[in-house]
All heavy atoms as a GROMACS GRO file, in nm:
protein
  631
    1MET      N    1   1.391   3.963   5.046
    1MET     CA    2   1.518   3.967   4.977
    1MET      C    3   1.605   4.077   5.037
    1MET      O    4   1.566   4.192   5.040
    1MET     CB    5   1.491   3.994   4.830
    1MET     CG    6   1.588   3.936   4.739
    1MET     SD    7   1.518   3.953   4.573
    1MET     CE    8   1.641   3.882   4.481
    2GLU      N    9   1.720   4.040   5.085
    2GLU     CA   10   1.809   4.136   5.149
    2GLU      C   11   1.899   4.202   5.046
    2GLU      O   12   1.961   4.138   4.964
    2GLU     CB   13   1.894   4.062   5.252
    2GLU     CG   14   1.983   4.153   5.331
    2GLU     CD   15   2.069   4.074   5.428
    2GLU    OE1   16   2.024   3.970   5.477
    2GLU    OE2   17   2.182   4.119   5.452
    3GLU      N   18   1.905   4.334   5.053
    3GLU     CA   19   1.995   4.406   4.964
    3GLU      C   20   2.109   4.466   5.044
    3GLU      O   21   2.097   4.488   5.164
    3GLU     CB   22   1.920   4.515   4.887
    3GLU     CG   23   1.857   4.619   4.972
    3GLU     CD   24   1.777   4.721   4.892
    3GLU    OE1   25   1.727   4.687   4.784
    3GLU    OE2   26   1.768   4.834   4.938
    4LYS      N   27   2.219   4.489   4.977
    4LYS     CA   28   2.336   4.548   5.041
    4LYS      C   29   2.359   4.686   4.982
    4LYS      O   30   2.348   4.705   4.862
    4LYS     CB   31   2.458   4.458   5.017
    4LYS     CG   32   2.446   4.324   5.083
    4LYS     CD   33   2.559   4.233   5.040
    4LYS     CE   34   2.548   4.097   5.101
    4LYS     NZ   35   2.437   4.019   5.057
    5ARG      N   36   2.389   4.781   5.067
    5ARG     CA   37   2.414   4.919   5.025
    5ARG      C   38   2.552   4.962   5.072
    5ARG      O   39   2.590   4.937   5.185
    5ARG     CB   40   2.309   5.012   5.083
    5ARG     CG   41   2.170   4.985   5.033
    5ARG     CD   42   2.069   5.075   5.105
    5ARG     NE   43   1.939   5.061   5.043
    5ARG     CZ   44   1.894   5.139   4.945
    5ARG    NH1   45   1.968   5.239   4.901
    5ARG    NH2   46   1.776   5.119   4.893
    6PHE      N   47   2.625   5.026   4.981
    6PHE     CA   48   2.758   5.076   5.014
    6PHE      C   49   2.773   5.217   4.961
    6PHE      O   50   2.728   5.249   4.851
    6PHE     CB   51   2.867   4.988   4.952
    6PHE     CG   52   2.863   4.846   4.998
    6PHE    CD1   53   2.812   4.747   4.916
    6PHE    CD2   54   2.908   4.811   5.124
    6PHE    CE1   55   2.806   4.616   4.958
    6PHE    CE2   56   2.903   4.680   5.167
    6PHE     CZ   57   2.852   4.581   5.084
    7ASN      N   58   2.839   5.300   5.039
    7ASN     CA   59   2.870   5.435   4.994
    7ASN      C   60   2.952   5.427   4.866
    7ASN      O   61   3.044   5.345   4.856
    7ASN     CB   62   2.948   5.507   5.106
    7ASN     CG   63   2.983   5.647   5.068
    7ASN    OD1   64   3.073   5.671   4.989
    7ASN    ND2   65   2.910   5.741   5.125
    8LYS      N   66   2.920   5.511   4.769
    8LYS     CA   67   2.988   5.506   4.638
    8LYS      C   68   3.139   5.524   4.650
    8LYS      O   69   3.216   5.447   4.593
    8LYS     CB   70   2.934   5.615   4.546
    8LYS     CG   71   2.801   5.589   4.484
    8LYS     CD   72   2.770   5.708   4.394
    8LYS     CE   73   2.646   5.690   4.315
    8LYS     NZ   74   2.620   5.807   4.230
    9ILE      N   75   3.180   5.625   4.722
    9ILE     CA   76   3.324   5.656   4.731
    9ILE      C   77   3.398   5.545   4.804
    9ILE      O   78   3.505   5.501   4.759
    9ILE     CB   79   3.346   5.793   4.797
    9ILE    CG1   80   3.288   5.901   4.707
    9ILE    CG2   81   3.493   5.817   4.826
    9ILE    CD1   82   3.286   6.039   4.766
   10THR      N   83   3.341   5.497   4.913
   10THR     CA   84   3.404   5.389   4.989
   10THR      C   85   3.418   5.264   4.903
   10THR      O   86   3.525   5.202   4.898
   10THR     CB   87   3.322   5.356   5.115
   10THR    OG1   88   3.309   5.474   5.193
   10THR    CG2   89   3.388   5.248   5.197
   11PHE      N   90   3.310   5.228   4.833
   11PHE     CA   91   3.314   5.108   4.749
   11PHE      C   92   3.413   5.125   4.634
   11PHE      O   93   3.485   5.031   4.599
   11PHE     CB   94   3.174   5.075   4.696
   11PHE     CG   95   3.165   4.939   4.635
   11PHE    CD1   96   3.160   4.826   4.715
   11PHE    CD2   97   3.162   4.922   4.498
   11PHE    CE1   98   3.154   4.699   4.660
   11PHE    CE2   99   3.156   4.796   4.442
   11PHE     CZ  100   3.151   4.685   4.523
   12ALA      N  101   3.420   5.244   4.576
   12ALA     CA  102   3.515   5.269   4.466
   12ALA      C  103   3.659   5.256   4.515
   12ALA      O  104   3.743   5.197   4.447
   12ALA     CB  105   3.490   5.408   4.407
   13LEU      N  106   3.688   5.309   4.633
   13LEU     CA  107   3.825   5.299   4.686
   13LEU      C  108   3.862   5.155   4.719
   13LEU      O  109   3.974   5.112   4.690
   13LEU     CB  110   3.838   5.386   4.812
   13LEU     CG  111   3.838   5.537   4.788
   13LEU    CD1  112   3.833   5.612   4.920
   13LEU    CD2  113   3.958   5.579   4.705
   14ILE      N  114   3.768   5.081   4.774
   14ILE     CA  115   3.795   4.941   4.804
   14ILE      C  116   3.816   4.863   4.675
   14ILE      O  117   3.906   4.780   4.665
   14ILE     CB  118   3.682   4.881   4.889
   14ILE    CG1  119   3.689   4.939   5.030
   14ILE    CG2  120   3.689   4.728   4.892
   14ILE    CD1  121   3.571   4.909   5.118
   15THR      N  122   3.735   4.890   4.574
   15THR     CA  123   3.751   4.822   4.444
   15THR      C  124   3.886   4.858   4.383
   15THR      O  125   3.953   4.772   4.327
   15THR     CB  126   3.636   4.860   4.348
   15THR    OG1  127   3.512   4.821   4.409
   15THR    CG2  128   3.650   4.790   4.215
   16TRP      N  129   3.927   4.983   4.393
   16TRP     CA  130   4.054   5.027   4.335
   16TRP      C  131   4.174   4.965   4.406
   16TRP      O  132   4.264   4.912   4.343
   16TRP     CB  133   4.062   5.179   4.340
   16TRP     CG  134   4.192   5.233   4.290
   16TRP    CD1  135   4.297   5.274   4.365
   16TRP    CD2  136   4.232   5.248   4.154
   16TRP    NE1  137   4.400   5.317   4.284
   16TRP    CE2  138   4.362   5.302   4.153
   16TRP    CE3  139   4.170   5.224   4.033
   16TRP    CZ2  140   4.430   5.330   4.037
   16TRP    CZ3  141   4.239   5.252   3.916
   16TRP    CH2  142   4.367   5.305   3.919
   17PHE      N  143   4.174   4.971   4.540
   17PHE     CA  144   4.292   4.929   4.615
   17PHE      C  145   4.294   4.781   4.653
   17PHE      O  146   4.401   4.723   4.668
   17PHE     CB  147   4.308   5.014   4.741
   17PHE     CG  148   4.349   5.155   4.711
   17PHE    CD1  149   4.260   5.259   4.730
   17PHE    CD2  150   4.474   5.185   4.661
   17PHE    CE1  151   4.296   5.390   4.702
   17PHE    CE2  152   4.512   5.315   4.632
   17PHE     CZ  153   4.422   5.417   4.653
   18ALA      N  154   4.178   4.720   4.672
   18ALA     CA  155   4.174   4.581   4.718
   18ALA      C  156   4.097   4.490   4.623
   18ALA      O  157   4.070   4.375   4.657
   18ALA     CB  158   4.115   4.574   4.858
   19GLY      N  159   4.062   4.541   4.506
   19GLY     CA  160   3.986   4.462   4.410
   19GLY      C  161   4.060   4.339   4.360
   19GLY      O  162   3.999   4.236   4.335
   20CYS      N  163   4.191   4.347   4.349
   20CYS     CA  164   4.267   4.232   4.301
   20CYS      C  165   4.266   4.118   4.403
   20CYS      O  166   4.296   4.004   4.368
   20CYS     CB  167   4.409   4.271   4.265
   20CYS     SG  168   4.506   4.331   4.401
   21PHE      N  169   4.231   4.148   4.527
   21PHE     CA  170   4.221   4.046   4.630
   21PHE      C  171   4.077   3.996   4.649
   21PHE      O  172   4.051   3.916   4.737
   21PHE     CB  173   4.274   4.098   4.764
   21PHE     CG  174   4.416   4.144   4.756
   21PHE    CD1  175   4.448   4.277   4.775
   21PHE    CD2  176   4.519   4.056   4.726
   21PHE    CE1  177   4.578   4.322   4.766
   21PHE    CE2  178   4.650   4.099   4.716
   21PHE     CZ  179   4.680   4.232   4.737
   22GLY      N  180   3.985   4.047   4.571
   22GLY     CA  181   3.846   4.001   4.576
   22GLY      C  182   3.763   4.061   4.687
   22GLY      O  183   3.650   4.019   4.710
   23VAL      N  184   3.815   4.161   4.756
   23VAL     CA  185   3.744   4.220   4.869
   23VAL      C  186   3.609   4.277   4.826
   23VAL      O  187   3.509   4.263   4.897
   23VAL     CB  188   3.830   4.329   4.938
   23VAL    CG1  189   3.753   4.399   5.047
   23VAL    CG2  190   3.958   4.268   4.991
   24ASP      N  191   3.604   4.340   4.709
   24ASP     CA  192   3.477   4.396   4.660
   24ASP      C  193   3.372   4.287   4.640
   24ASP      O  194   3.255   4.306   4.670
   24ASP     CB  195   3.499   4.476   4.532
   24ASP     CG  196   3.569   4.398   4.422
   24ASP    OD1  197   3.642   4.302   4.452
   24ASP    OD2  198   3.552   4.435   4.304
   25ARG      N  199   3.414   4.172   4.591
   25ARG     CA  200   3.320   4.061   4.571
   25ARG      C  201   3.274   4.001   4.704
   25ARG      O  202   3.159   3.964   4.720
   25ARG     CB  203   3.382   3.952   4.484
   25ARG     CG  204   3.410   3.997   4.342
   25ARG     CD  205   3.280   4.027   4.271
   25ARG     NE  206   3.306   4.076   4.137
   25ARG     CZ  207   3.233   4.045   4.032
   25ARG    NH1  208   3.130   3.964   4.044
   25ARG    NH2  209   3.263   4.095   3.915
   26PHE      N  210   3.365   3.993   4.801
   26PHE     CA  211   3.326   3.945   4.934
   26PHE      C  212   3.224   4.039   4.997
   26PHE      O  213   3.127   3.994   5.058
   26PHE     CB  214   3.448   3.932   5.026
   26PHE     CG  215   3.537   3.814   4.995
   26PHE    CD1  216   3.668   3.833   4.956
   26PHE    CD2  217   3.489   3.685   5.007
   26PHE    CE1  218   3.751   3.725   4.929
   26PHE    CE2  219   3.571   3.575   4.980
   26PHE     CZ  220   3.701   3.596   4.941
   27MET      N  221   3.243   4.169   4.981
   27MET     CA  222   3.150   4.267   5.036
   27MET      C  223   3.011   4.252   4.976
   27MET      O  224   2.911   4.269   5.044
   27MET     CB  225   3.199   4.410   5.010
   27MET     CG  226   3.317   4.449   5.092
   27MET     SD  227   3.380   4.612   5.048
   27MET     CE  228   3.238   4.716   5.079
   28ARG      N  229   3.005   4.222   4.847
   28ARG     CA  230   2.878   4.207   4.778
   28ARG      C  231   2.810   4.075   4.811
   28ARG      O  232   2.695   4.054   4.774
   28ARG     CB  233   2.900   4.216   4.627
   28ARG     CG  234   2.937   4.355   4.584
   28ARG     CD  235   2.988   4.363   4.443
   28ARG     NE  236   2.900   4.307   4.345
   28ARG     CZ  237   2.923   4.309   4.214
   28ARG    NH1  238   3.032   4.367   4.169
   28ARG    NH2  239   2.840   4.255   4.130
   29GLY      N  240   2.880   3.985   4.879
   29GLY     CA  241   2.822   3.856   4.914
   29GLY      C  242   2.852   3.746   4.813
   29GLY      O  243   2.795   3.638   4.821
   30GLN      N  244   2.939   3.773   4.719
   30GLN     CA  245   2.977   3.675   4.617
   30GLN      C  246   3.106   3.606   4.660
   30GLN      O  247   3.214   3.630   4.607
   30GLN     CB  248   2.994   3.743   4.481
   30GLN     CG  249   2.867   3.805   4.429
   30GLN     CD  250   2.888   3.877   4.297
   30GLN    OE1  251   2.997   3.919   4.263
   30GLN    NE2  252   2.780   3.890   4.221
   31THR      N  253   3.092   3.517   4.758
   31THR     CA  254   3.208   3.453   4.820
   31THR      C  255   3.288   3.370   4.722
   31THR      O  256   3.412   3.378   4.719
   31THR     CB  257   3.162   3.366   4.938
   31THR    OG1  258   3.080   3.445   5.024
   31THR    CG2  259   3.280   3.314   5.017
   32THR      N  260   3.222   3.290   4.640
   32THR     CA  261   3.293   3.206   4.543
   32THR      C  262   3.373   3.291   4.446
   32THR      O  263   3.491   3.264   4.420
   32THR     CB  264   3.195   3.116   4.467
   32THR    OG1  265   3.119   3.041   4.561
   32THR    CG2  266   3.268   3.022   4.373
   33ASN      N  267   3.311   3.395   4.392
   33ASN     CA  268   3.383   3.484   4.300
   33ASN      C  269   3.497   3.555   4.371
   33ASN      O  270   3.603   3.577   4.312
   33ASN     CB  271   3.288   3.588   4.240
   33ASN     CG  272   3.196   3.529   4.136
   33ASN    OD1  273   3.221   3.422   4.085
   33ASN    ND2  274   3.089   3.600   4.106
   34GLY      N  275   3.478   3.591   4.498
   34GLY     CA  276   3.583   3.655   4.575
   34GLY      C  277   3.704   3.565   4.593
   34GLY      O  278   3.818   3.608   4.580
   35ILE      N  279   3.679   3.437   4.622
   35ILE     CA  280   3.789   3.342   4.638
   35ILE      C  281   3.864   3.323   4.507
   35ILE      O  282   3.987   3.323   4.504
   35ILE     CB  283   3.737   3.208   4.694
   35ILE    CG1  284   3.689   3.226   4.838
   35ILE    CG2  285   3.844   3.099   4.686
   35ILE    CD1  286   3.613   3.109   4.895
   36ILE      N  287   3.789   3.308   4.398
   36ILE     CA  288   3.852   3.290   4.267
   36ILE      C  289   3.935   3.414   4.231
   36ILE      O  290   4.048   3.404   4.184
   36ILE     CB  291   3.747   3.260   4.158
   36ILE    CG1  292   3.682   3.125   4.184
   36ILE    CG2  293   3.810   3.265   4.020
   36ILE    CD1  294   3.560   3.098   4.099
   37LYS      N  295   3.879   3.531   4.257
   37LYS     CA  296   3.950   3.655   4.228
   37LYS      C  297   4.075   3.669   4.314
   37LYS      O  298   4.179   3.716   4.268
   37LYS     CB  299   3.855   3.773   4.249
   37LYS     CG  300   3.895   3.899   4.181
   37LYS     CD  301   3.785   4.002   4.190
   37LYS     CE  302   3.831   4.134   4.137
   37LYS     NZ  303   3.731   4.239   4.153
   38LEU      N  304   4.066   3.625   4.439
   38LEU     CA  305   4.181   3.628   4.530
   38LEU      C  306   4.292   3.536   4.483
   38LEU      O  307   4.408   3.576   4.474
   38LEU     CB  308   4.136   3.590   4.671
   38LEU     CG  309   4.245   3.572   4.777
   38LEU    CD1  310   4.315   3.705   4.802
   38LEU    CD2  311   4.186   3.516   4.904
   39VAL      N  312   4.257   3.413   4.449
   39VAL     CA  313   4.356   3.312   4.408
   39VAL      C  314   4.424   3.350   4.276
   39VAL      O  315   4.542   3.326   4.258
   39VAL     CB  316   4.290   3.172   4.400
   39VAL    CG1  317   4.382   3.070   4.338
   39VAL    CG2  318   4.245   3.127   4.538
   40THR      N  319   4.348   3.411   4.185
   40THR     CA  320   4.404   3.445   4.054
   40THR      C  321   4.456   3.589   4.047
   40THR      O  322   4.490   3.637   3.938
   40THR     CB  323   4.298   3.427   3.943
   40THR    OG1  324   4.190   3.518   3.967
   40THR    CG2  325   4.247   3.285   3.938
   41CYS      N  326   4.462   3.656   4.164
   41CYS     CA  327   4.505   3.797   4.169
   41CYS      C  328   4.422   3.884   4.074
   41CYS      O  329   4.475   3.960   3.993
   41CYS     CB  330   4.654   3.812   4.140
   41CYS     SG  331   4.757   3.738   4.266
   42GLY      N  332   4.293   3.870   4.086
   42GLY     CA  333   4.202   3.949   4.003
   42GLY      C  334   4.205   3.907   3.858
   42GLY      O  335   4.187   3.990   3.770
   43GLY      N  336   4.224   3.776   3.834
   43GLY     CA  337   4.234   3.728   3.696
   43GLY      C  338   4.353   3.789   3.627
   43GLY      O  339   4.346   3.828   3.511
   44MET      N  340   4.466   3.798   3.702
   44MET     CA  341   4.590   3.859   3.655
   44MET      C  342   4.565   4.004   3.612
   44MET      O  343   4.623   4.053   3.517
   44MET     CB  344   4.654   3.776   3.547
   44MET     CG  345   4.694   3.644   3.604
   44MET     SD  346   4.771   3.514   3.510
   44MET     CE  347   4.826   3.568   3.359
   45GLY      N  348   4.476   4.071   3.685
   45GLY     CA  349   4.449   4.212   3.661
   45GLY      C  350   4.331   4.239   3.571
   45GLY      O  351   4.270   4.345   3.580
   46VAL      N  352   4.297   4.145   3.483
   46VAL     CA  353   4.191   4.168   3.386
   46VAL      C  354   4.055   4.183   3.455
   46VAL      O  355   3.979   4.276   3.427
   46VAL     CB  356   4.187   4.054   3.281
   46VAL    CG1  357   4.070   4.070   3.187
   46VAL    CG2  358   4.317   4.049   3.205
   47TRP      N  359   4.024   4.091   3.545
   47TRP     CA  360   3.896   4.094   3.614
   47TRP      C  361   3.884   4.221   3.698
   47TRP      O  362   3.776   4.282   3.706
   47TRP     CB  363   3.884   3.970   3.702
   47TRP     CG  364   3.747   3.935   3.749
   47TRP    CD1  365   3.631   4.006   3.732
   47TRP    CD2  366   3.710   3.820   3.823
   47TRP    NE1  367   3.526   3.942   3.790
   47TRP    CE2  368   3.573   3.827   3.848
   47TRP    CE3  369   3.782   3.711   3.872
   47TRP    CZ2  370   3.504   3.729   3.918
   47TRP    CZ3  371   3.713   3.615   3.942
   47TRP    CH2  372   3.576   3.622   3.964
   48SER      N  373   3.992   4.263   3.760
   48SER     CA  374   3.991   4.385   3.841
   48SER      C  375   3.962   4.507   3.754
   48SER      O  376   3.887   4.596   3.794
   48SER     CB  377   4.125   4.403   3.912
   48SER     OG  378   4.146   4.298   4.003
   49ILE      N  379   4.021   4.513   3.637
   49ILE     CA  380   3.997   4.624   3.545
   49ILE      C  381   3.852   4.626   3.499
   49ILE      O  382   3.788   4.731   3.493
   49ILE     CB  383   4.095   4.620   3.426
   49ILE    CG1  384   4.236   4.650   3.477
   49ILE    CG2  385   4.054   4.718   3.316
   49ILE    CD1  386   4.345   4.624   3.376
   50ILE      N  387   3.799   4.509   3.468
   50ILE     CA  388   3.658   4.499   3.426
   50ILE      C  389   3.566   4.548   3.538
   50ILE      O  390   3.471   4.623   3.512
   50ILE     CB  391   3.623   4.355   3.384
   50ILE    CG1  392   3.695   4.321   3.255
   50ILE    CG2  393   3.473   4.336   3.371
   50ILE    CD1  394   3.687   4.175   3.215
   51ASP      N  395   3.594   4.510   3.662
   51ASP     CA  396   3.513   4.557   3.774
   51ASP      C  397   3.523   4.708   3.791
   51ASP      O  398   3.424   4.774   3.820
   51ASP     CB  399   3.554   4.487   3.904
   51ASP     CG  400   3.498   4.346   3.916
   51ASP    OD1  401   3.409   4.310   3.837
   51ASP    OD2  402   3.544   4.272   4.005
   52LEU      N  403   3.641   4.764   3.772
   52LEU     CA  404   3.657   4.910   3.781
   52LEU      C  405   3.580   4.982   3.671
   52LEU      O  406   3.514   5.083   3.696
   52LEU     CB  407   3.804   4.948   3.775
   52LEU     CG  408   3.882   4.932   3.904
   52LEU    CD1  409   4.031   4.952   3.878
   52LEU    CD2  410   3.834   5.031   4.007
   53VAL      N  411   3.588   4.932   3.550
   53VAL     CA  412   3.515   4.993   3.438
   53VAL      C  413   3.365   4.983   3.462
   53VAL      O  414   3.291   5.080   3.439
   53VAL     CB  415   3.556   4.927   3.304
   53VAL    CG1  416   3.465   4.971   3.191
   53VAL    CG2  417   3.701   4.960   3.271
   54THR      N  418   3.319   4.869   3.511
   54THR     CA  419   3.176   4.853   3.542
   54THR      C  420   3.134   4.953   3.649
   54THR      O  421   3.028   5.016   3.638
   54THR     CB  422   3.148   4.709   3.590
   54THR    OG1  423   3.189   4.618   3.489
   54THR    CG2  424   3.001   4.690   3.619
   55LEU      N  425   3.214   4.970   3.751
   55LEU     CA  426   3.184   5.065   3.857
   55LEU      C  427   3.173   5.206   3.800
   55LEU      O  428   3.079   5.279   3.833
   55LEU     CB  429   3.293   5.058   3.964
   55LEU     CG  430   3.272   5.147   4.084
   55LEU    CD1  431   3.308   5.071   4.211
   55LEU    CD2  432   3.353   5.273   4.075
   56ILE      N  433   3.265   5.244   3.714
   56ILE     CA  434   3.261   5.379   3.654
   56ILE      C  435   3.136   5.397   3.570
   56ILE      O  436   3.072   5.502   3.574
   56ILE     CB  437   3.389   5.403   3.571
   56ILE    CG1  438   3.510   5.414   3.665
   56ILE    CG2  439   3.376   5.527   3.484
   56ILE    CD1  440   3.644   5.405   3.596
   57MET      N  441   3.098   5.295   3.494
   57MET     CA  442   2.979   5.304   3.410
   57MET      C  443   2.852   5.312   3.494
   57MET      O  444   2.755   5.375   3.453
   57MET     CB  445   2.972   5.185   3.315
   57MET     CG  446   3.080   5.191   3.208
   57MET     SD  447   3.097   5.047   3.100
   57MET     CE  448   2.936   4.981   3.086
   58LYS      N  449   2.849   5.249   3.611
   58LYS     CA  450   2.731   5.250   3.698
   58LYS      C  451   2.721   5.376   3.783
   58LYS      O  452   2.616   5.406   3.838
   58LYS     CB  453   2.732   5.129   3.793
   58LYS     CG  454   2.734   4.996   3.724
   58LYS     CD  455   2.597   4.958   3.677
   58LYS     CE  456   2.602   4.816   3.620
   58LYS     NZ  457   2.474   4.773   3.572
   59TRP      N  458   2.830   5.452   3.795
   59TRP     CA  459   2.836   5.565   3.887
   59TRP      C  460   2.719   5.661   3.870
   59TRP      O  461   2.654   5.699   3.966
   59TRP     CB  462   2.969   5.638   3.869
   59TRP     CG  463   2.995   5.738   3.977
   59TRP    CD1  464   2.954   5.868   3.979
   59TRP    CD2  465   3.066   5.716   4.098
   59TRP    NE1  466   2.997   5.928   4.094
   59TRP    CE2  467   3.066   5.837   4.169
   59TRP    CE3  468   3.131   5.606   4.152
   59TRP    CZ2  469   3.127   5.852   4.293
   59TRP    CZ3  470   3.192   5.620   4.275
   59TRP    CH2  471   3.190   5.741   4.343
   60ASN      N  472   2.690   5.706   3.748
   60ASN     CA  473   2.585   5.805   3.724
   60ASN      C  474   2.445   5.746   3.724
   60ASN      O  475   2.347   5.819   3.731
   60ASN     CB  476   2.610   5.880   3.594
   60ASN     CG  477   2.728   5.973   3.606
   60ASN    OD1  478   2.755   6.027   3.712
   60ASN    ND2  479   2.801   5.991   3.498
   61LYS      N  480   2.433   5.614   3.714
   61LYS     CA  481   2.301   5.552   3.715
   61LYS      C  482   2.241   5.549   3.855
   61LYS      O  483   2.121   5.534   3.870
   61LYS     CB  484   2.308   5.410   3.659
   61LYS     CG  485   2.338   5.408   3.512
   61LYS     CD  486   2.334   5.269   3.457
   61LYS     CE  487   2.365   5.274   3.308
   61LYS     NZ  488   2.359   5.145   3.246
   62TYR      N  489   2.324   5.567   3.955
   62TYR     CA  490   2.278   5.568   4.093
   62TYR      C  491   2.268   5.713   4.139
   62TYR      O  492   2.367   5.780   4.154
   62TYR     CB  493   2.373   5.489   4.184
   62TYR     CG  494   2.361   5.341   4.165
   62TYR    CD1  495   2.424   5.277   4.059
   62TYR    CD2  496   2.284   5.265   4.250
   62TYR    CE1  497   2.411   5.141   4.040
   62TYR    CE2  498   2.270   5.129   4.233
   62TYR     CZ  499   2.335   5.068   4.128
   62TYR     OH  500   2.322   4.934   4.108
   63GLU      N  501   2.144   5.759   4.158
   63GLU     CA  502   2.118   5.898   4.193
   63GLU      C  503   2.173   5.935   4.330
   63GLU      O  504   2.228   6.040   4.348
   63GLU     CB  505   1.966   5.922   4.191
   63GLU     CG  506   1.902   5.894   4.058
   63GLU     CD  507   1.908   6.013   3.967
   63GLU    OE1  508   1.911   6.126   4.016
   63GLU    OE2  509   1.911   5.990   3.845
   64GLY      N  510   2.159   5.846   4.426
   64GLY     CA  511   2.201   5.876   4.563
   64GLY      C  512   2.349   5.860   4.583
   64GLY      O  513   2.428   5.860   4.490
   65GLU      N  514   2.384   5.842   4.709
   65GLU     CA  515   2.525   5.830   4.744
   65GLU      C  516   2.564   5.686   4.770
   65GLU      O  517   2.672   5.661   4.822
   65GLU     CB  518   2.553   5.914   4.868
   65GLU     CG  519   2.521   6.059   4.844
   65GLU     CD  520   2.603   6.150   4.932
   65GLU    OE1  521   2.689   6.101   5.005
   65GLU    OE2  522   2.580   6.270   4.924
   66GLU      N  523   2.478   5.591   4.733
   66GLU     CA  524   2.505   5.451   4.760
   66GLU      C  525   2.487   5.365   4.636
   66GLU      O  526   2.403   5.394   4.552
   66GLU     CB  527   2.411   5.398   4.869
   66GLU     CG  528   2.428   5.463   5.004
   66GLU     CD  529   2.331   5.408   5.105
   66GLU    OE1  530   2.216   5.377   5.068
   66GLU    OE2  531   2.371   5.394   5.222
   67PHE      N  532   2.567   5.258   4.629
   67PHE     CA  533   2.545   5.152   4.533
   67PHE      C  534   2.458   5.048   4.602
   67PHE      O  535   2.473   5.024   4.722
   67PHE     CB  536   2.676   5.086   4.490
   67PHE     CG  537   2.760   5.170   4.399
   67PHE    CD1  538   2.890   5.200   4.432
   67PHE    CD2  539   2.710   5.217   4.280
   67PHE    CE1  540   2.969   5.277   4.348
   67PHE    CE2  541   2.788   5.294   4.194
   67PHE     CZ  542   2.917   5.324   4.230
   68VAL      N  543   2.367   4.986   4.527
   68VAL     CA  544   2.276   4.887   4.584
   68VAL      C  545   2.297   4.756   4.510
   68VAL      O  546   2.301   4.752   4.387
   68VAL     CB  547   2.129   4.932   4.570
   68VAL    CG1  548   2.036   4.831   4.634
   68VAL    CG2  549   2.109   5.070   4.630
   69PHE      N  550   2.309   4.648   4.588
   69PHE     CA  551   2.326   4.513   4.533
   69PHE      C  552   2.215   4.424   4.588
   69PHE      O  553   2.178   4.437   4.704
   69PHE     CB  554   2.463   4.456   4.571
   69PHE     CG  555   2.577   4.539   4.522
   69PHE    CD1  556   2.639   4.631   4.604
   69PHE    CD2  557   2.622   4.527   4.392
   69PHE    CE1  558   2.744   4.709   4.560
   69PHE    CE2  559   2.726   4.604   4.346
   69PHE     CZ  560   2.787   4.695   4.429
   70ASP      N  561   2.164   4.334   4.505
   70ASP     CA  562   2.061   4.242   4.553
   70ASP      C  563   2.124   4.130   4.636
   70ASP      O  564   2.243   4.132   4.662
   70ASP     CB  565   1.978   4.187   4.437
   70ASP     CG  566   2.056   4.102   4.339
   70ASP    OD1  567   2.170   4.061   4.371
   70ASP    OD2  568   2.004   4.075   4.230
   71ALA      N  569   2.043   4.034   4.677
   71ALA     CA  570   2.091   3.927   4.766
   71ALA      C  571   2.201   3.843   4.701
   71ALA      O  572   2.285   3.786   4.771
   71ALA     CB  573   1.974   3.838   4.806
   72GLU      N  574   2.203   3.834   4.568
   72GLU     CA  575   2.307   3.757   4.498
   72GLU      C  576   2.431   3.841   4.467
   72GLU      O  577   2.527   3.791   4.410
   72GLU     CB  578   2.252   3.699   4.367
   72GLU     CG  579   2.154   3.585   4.385
   72GLU     CD  580   2.013   3.636   4.411
   72GLU    OE1  581   1.974   3.737   4.350
   72GLU    OE2  582   1.945   3.576   4.495
   73GLY      N  583   2.429   3.970   4.501
   73GLY     CA  584   2.544   4.056   4.477
   73GLY      C  585   2.543   4.125   4.342
   73GLY      O  586   2.642   4.184   4.302
   74ASN      N  587   2.431   4.122   4.271
   74ASN     CA  588   2.421   4.187   4.141
   74ASN      C  589   2.379   4.333   4.159
   74ASN      O  590   2.307   4.368   4.251
   74ASN     CB  591   2.317   4.115   4.054
   74ASN     CG  592   2.356   3.971   4.030
   74ASN    OD1  593   2.470   3.941   3.996
   74ASN    ND2  594   2.263   3.881   4.048
   75TRP      N  595   2.422   4.419   4.067
   75TRP     CA  596   2.387   4.561   4.071
   75TRP      C  597   2.237   4.576   4.055
   75TRP      O  598   2.176   4.513   3.969
   75TRP     CB  599   2.455   4.635   3.957
   75TRP     CG  600   2.604   4.634   3.962
   75TRP    CD1  601   2.685   4.537   3.911
   75TRP    CD2  602   2.689   4.732   4.017
   75TRP    NE1  603   2.817   4.571   3.932
   75TRP    CE2  604   2.822   4.690   3.999
   75TRP    CE3  605   2.667   4.853   4.082
   75TRP    CZ2  606   2.932   4.764   4.040
   75TRP    CZ3  607   2.776   4.926   4.123
   75TRP    CH2  608   2.906   4.882   4.102
   76THR      N  609   2.176   4.661   4.134
   76THR     CA  610   2.033   4.694   4.119
   76THR      C  611   2.017   4.844   4.133
   76THR      O  612   2.101   4.913   4.189
   76THR     CB  613   1.945   4.624   4.225
   76THR    OG1  614   1.985   4.666   4.354
   76THR    CG2  615   1.955   4.474   4.215
   77ILE      N  616   1.908   4.894   4.083
   77ILE     CA  617   1.873   5.034   4.098
   77ILE      C  618   1.749   5.038   4.186
   77ILE      O  619   1.655   4.964   4.164
   77ILE     CB  620   1.841   5.098   3.961
   77ILE    CG1  621   1.954   5.078   3.861
   77ILE    CG2  622   1.803   5.244   3.977
   77ILE    CD1  623   2.070   5.171   3.874
   78ASP      N  624   1.747   5.127   4.288
   78ASP     CA  625   1.627   5.135   4.374
   78ASP      C  626   1.510   5.176   4.290
   78ASP      O  627   1.507   5.275   4.231
   78ASP     CB  628   1.634   5.241   4.482
   78ASP     CG  629   1.750   5.241   4.574
   78ASP    OD1  630   1.798   5.137   4.610
   78ASP    OD2  631   1.784   5.353   4.612
   0.00000   0.00000   0.00000
C-alpha cells in the first residue's frame, strides 16, 4: 500500500491558496474529488473551508513535519 507524505506547511499553503481549485485533492490522489472541487469552485467555498478546518484539526495529531495519506488519499497517522 503506497502512502503519500507532504510537508505540513507546504500542504497547508497549497490548501489555503489553491484548495478551491482542488489541487490539494489531486495531490492526495483523489482525482474524482479534485475534478468535482475544481468544477464547483470548492463547492462554492464550503468544501474548501471544510478542508481547511480539517487540516487545522489534524495539525497537532501529526508529530513530525509531514502529513501522511494512505493510497486512497485518506488521513493516516504513522
